[in-house]
Z-matrix of the N, CA and C atoms (Angstrom, degrees):
N
C 1 1.439
C 2 1.518 1 109.43
N 3 1.310 2 114.60 1 135.76
C 4 1.460 3 119.72 2 179.50
C 5 1.523 4 111.85 3 -84.75
N 6 1.286 5 114.26 4 159.39
C 7 1.458 6 121.06 5 178.87
C 8 1.526 7 109.43 6 -82.52
N 9 1.302 8 116.16 7 139.19
C 10 1.457 9 120.40 8 178.16
C 11 1.524 10 108.07 9 -76.88
N 12 1.321 11 116.40 10 126.89
C 13 1.458 12 121.13 11 -178.78
C 14 1.521 13 109.12 12 -102.21
N 15 1.313 14 115.00 13 126.70
C 16 1.456 15 121.25 14 179.92
C 17 1.517 16 109.87 15 -118.27
N 18 1.315 17 115.15 16 139.00
C 19 1.458 18 118.93 17 176.50
C 20 1.527 19 109.03 18 -77.95
N 21 1.306 20 117.86 19 161.06
C 22 1.465 21 120.27 20 177.40
C 23 1.529 22 112.60 21 -58.97
N 24 1.325 23 117.36 22 -32.12
C 25 1.467 24 120.47 23 179.08
C 26 1.527 25 110.37 24 -64.61
N 27 1.320 26 117.42 25 -43.44
C 28 1.460 27 121.63 26 -179.91
C 29 1.525 28 110.43 27 -66.10
N 30 1.337 29 116.07 28 -41.57
C 31 1.471 30 118.96 29 177.79
C 32 1.519 31 111.44 30 -63.40
N 33 1.334 32 117.17 31 -39.85
C 34 1.465 33 120.54 32 179.04
C 35 1.526 34 110.61 33 -65.56
N 36 1.325 35 117.36 34 -43.88
C 37 1.467 36 120.26 35 178.86
C 38 1.522 37 111.08 36 -62.67
N 39 1.325 38 116.80 37 -42.97
C 40 1.462 39 120.02 38 179.50
C 41 1.529 40 110.76 39 -64.02
N 42 1.324 41 116.87 40 -38.91
C 43 1.459 42 120.03 41 178.15
C 44 1.512 43 112.91 42 -65.62
N 45 1.325 44 116.49 43 -41.60
C 46 1.464 45 120.24 44 179.06
C 47 1.526 46 110.34 45 -65.92
N 48 1.317 47 117.01 46 -44.65
C 49 1.464 48 119.54 47 -179.16
C 50 1.531 49 111.35 48 -66.76
N 51 1.323 50 117.81 49 -39.66
C 52 1.462 51 120.91 50 178.09
C 53 1.520 52 110.79 51 -64.46
N 54 1.324 53 116.43 52 -43.01
C 55 1.463 54 120.01 53 177.62
C 56 1.518 55 111.63 54 -63.14
N 57 1.317 56 116.88 55 -41.45
C 58 1.458 57 120.41 56 178.21
C 59 1.519 58 112.61 57 -63.50
N 60 1.320 59 115.94 58 -41.03
C 61 1.468 60 119.89 59 177.73
C 62 1.523 61 110.72 60 -64.44
N 63 1.331 62 116.65 61 -40.25
C 64 1.463 63 119.54 62 179.65
C 65 1.532 64 111.52 63 -65.81
N 66 1.320 65 117.25 64 -41.81
C 67 1.471 66 120.41 65 178.29
C 68 1.527 67 110.41 66 -64.57
N 69 1.332 68 116.97 67 -45.03
C 70 1.463 69 119.94 68 -179.43
C 71 1.526 70 111.06 69 -65.43
N 72 1.321 71 117.44 70 -39.38
C 73 1.465 72 120.00 71 179.14
C 74 1.527 73 110.63 72 -66.73
N 75 1.316 74 117.12 73 -42.21
C 76 1.467 75 120.16 74 177.79
C 77 1.513 76 112.10 75 -63.58
N 78 1.319 77 116.69 76 -40.40
C 79 1.460 78 120.33 77 177.81
C 80 1.520 79 110.41 78 -66.87
N 81 1.323 80 115.94 79 -41.30
C 82 1.465 81 119.55 80 179.10
C 83 1.517 82 111.91 81 -63.13
N 84 1.318 83 116.92 82 -39.50
C 85 1.466 84 119.74 83 178.68
C 86 1.523 85 111.42 84 -70.92
N 87 1.327 86 116.63 85 -35.21
C 88 1.461 87 120.07 86 -176.62
C 89 1.518 88 113.44 87 -81.10
N 90 1.320 89 117.65 88 -39.15
C 91 1.462 90 120.49 89 -172.78
C 92 1.517 91 114.65 90 -117.78
N 93 1.299 92 118.59 91 -8.40
C 94 1.458 93 120.81 92 179.19
C 95 1.523 94 111.88 93 117.34
N 96 1.293 95 114.69 94 164.52
C 97 1.457 96 121.45 95 -174.33
C 98 1.525 97 112.40 96 -65.08
N 99 1.322 98 118.08 97 -40.87
C 100 1.467 99 120.38 98 -177.08
C 101 1.531 100 111.15 99 -62.25
N 102 1.321 101 117.09 100 -44.00
C 103 1.458 102 120.37 101 179.70
C 104 1.528 103 110.12 102 -68.33
N 105 1.314 104 117.18 103 -38.83
C 106 1.460 105 120.79 104 177.46
C 107 1.522 106 112.10 105 -61.02
N 108 1.329 107 117.06 106 -41.84
C 109 1.457 108 120.39 107 177.62
C 110 1.518 109 111.79 108 -67.95
N 111 1.328 110 117.29 109 -37.27
C 112 1.459 111 120.67 110 177.47
C 113 1.530 112 110.68 111 -64.14
N 114 1.325 113 116.83 112 -43.38
C 115 1.464 114 120.47 113 177.96
C 116 1.523 115 110.23 114 -63.75
N 117 1.315 116 117.31 115 -41.32
C 118 1.465 117 120.43 116 178.27
C 119 1.528 118 110.50 117 -61.20
N 120 1.314 119 117.54 118 -40.69
C 121 1.464 120 121.26 119 178.03
C 122 1.520 121 112.28 120 -64.29
N 123 1.322 122 116.64 121 -43.30
C 124 1.463 123 120.55 122 178.74
C 125 1.523 124 110.49 123 -64.08
N 126 1.334 125 117.22 124 -42.19
C 127 1.457 126 120.15 125 178.67
C 128 1.529 127 111.60 126 -64.81
N 129 1.319 128 117.15 127 -37.35
C 130 1.458 129 120.31 128 178.46
C 131 1.526 130 110.86 129 -65.55
N 132 1.327 131 116.52 130 -42.80
C 133 1.464 132 120.06 131 178.00
C 134 1.525 133 110.40 132 -63.32
N 135 1.331 134 116.99 133 -43.61
C 136 1.465 135 120.10 134 178.94
C 137 1.526 136 110.85 135 -62.48
N 138 1.320 137 117.29 136 -39.41
C 139 1.465 138 121.57 137 178.87
C 140 1.528 139 110.45 138 -64.16
N 141 1.318 140 116.80 139 -44.14
C 142 1.462 141 120.51 140 179.83
C 143 1.526 142 110.92 141 -65.19
N 144 1.330 143 117.29 142 -39.80
C 145 1.461 144 120.00 143 177.53
C 146 1.523 145 111.00 144 -65.93
N 147 1.316 146 117.07 145 -36.87
C 148 1.463 147 120.65 146 177.14
C 149 1.523 148 110.11 147 -63.15
N 150 1.321 149 117.32 148 -41.75
C 151 1.460 150 119.92 149 178.97
C 152 1.520 151 111.49 150 -66.11
N 153 1.325 152 117.29 151 -36.92
C 154 1.464 153 120.22 152 179.33
C 155 1.525 154 111.09 153 -71.04
N 156 1.338 155 117.03 154 -30.13
C 157 1.456 156 121.65 155 -176.98
C 158 1.520 157 111.72 156 -77.06
N 159 1.317 158 116.82 157 -30.86
C 160 1.458 159 121.13 158 -176.46
C 161 1.514 160 109.03 159 -96.14
N 162 1.313 161 116.10 160 117.76
C 163 1.452 162 120.63 161 -179.93
C 164 1.529 163 109.85 162 -83.71
N 165 1.324 164 116.42 163 171.21
C 166 1.455 165 119.93 164 178.47
C 167 1.532 166 110.63 165 -65.62
N 168 1.321 167 115.41 166 150.59
C 169 1.457 168 120.11 167 -179.91
C 170 1.519 169 110.39 168 -74.35
N 171 1.295 170 116.06 169 171.98
C 172 1.459 171 120.85 170 -177.90
C 173 1.529 172 112.17 171 -62.79
N 174 1.325 173 116.19 172 -28.08
C 175 1.462 174 119.78 173 -179.80
C 176 1.512 175 114.34 174 -82.37
N 177 1.327 176 117.82 175 0.72
C 178 1.461 177 120.63 176 -178.36
C 179 1.505 178 112.75 177 74.56
N 180 1.337 179 117.07 178 25.74
C 181 1.460 180 122.33 179 -174.65
C 182 1.525 181 111.91 180 -99.92
N 183 1.317 182 118.23 181 2.90
C 184 1.457 183 122.08 182 -172.62
C 185 1.500 184 113.92 183 -83.77
N 186 1.333 185 116.76 184 -176.84
C 187 1.465 186 122.02 185 -177.90
C 188 1.505 187 113.66 186 -68.40
């Protein structure tokens, strides 16, 4: 079996999404489902804005 190769962009996206899920889950457990969903929504919007703000790199390796 071959090793799965991931680009740095994919690793960064996976890290951001995993961190966002962990924050939203922790908030949901601590303060309730409604607050957890609100935090998840805010994190998703921030993530999308970050992707729109960052253009592709010179090598064409960007989002």
